[in-house]
N, C-alpha and C positions, 0 to 999 in steps of 0.2 A: 447257793447255786447262782452262777453267775451266767446273766442272759444279756446279750447286746441287742439294743434297739435300735433300728433305722427310721427314720422319718421322712417321707417325702412330700413333695408339694405343699399344700397348706398346712399339713400337720407340722412340718418343720417350721413353718412361720410362727405357728400357735406355741409350740414349745421352745422357739428358739434354739433348738438343736439340730443336727442332721444325725448324729450317733450319740447314744448313751450306753453307759454299762449299768444295768440294776442287778443287785443281789437280791435274792428271793430266799425266805426262810425253808420252803418246802416244795415239793413238786406240785404244780398248779395247771389248772386247765386252761384253755385260750379264754373262755367265759370268764373265768377268775382272773386271768391276765388283763382282760379289758377292763374290768372294774378297778384293779390295781393301777392301771395306767391313768384312769380318771380321777383317782386319789391323788397321785402323783403330780398330774398334768391336767388340772380342773378346765384348762381352756379348750382341750380336746372336746368339751361337751359341745362347742361350737360347730362342730361337724356333725351332721346327721347321721351318717353312715360311713364306716371305712373298713376294708379288708384287712385282716391280718394273715402274712405269710410267714412260715417257718422253714428257714433254710431253703429258701426259693420256691417254695410249693405253698399254695393258699390252704390254710388250715380252719377246720371247723371247730366249733366251739368245746367239743368233746376231746379234742387233740391235747396230750399232756406234755409239757414243756420238760425238756431235760437240759443238764448242765451245758452249758457254753452253745445253746441254740441261738440263732442269729432270727430277729422277729422284726418283718418290716411292717410299717403302719402305711397302708396305701389307701389314701382318700379317692373319692369319685373324681373321675378325669372327664372333663367335657372339651370339646375343640370343634374347630369347623371347618 
């Protein structure tokens, strides 16, 4: 199953990509996908926490990804 991943902010700097297409062997949860991202992009360990959104809506760890979903990696944002 194909998933598009969008990286924002520091996450795009760490993985040196803004957008990638990943192929997964099976349906997985957001929690499993988070672990998979760390295997593929170990530099993401440098971000203490980040949110994942699926098709423009924040997703909980038990949410199951479907073919052609778009997952956004959203790191913490600070400003002044």
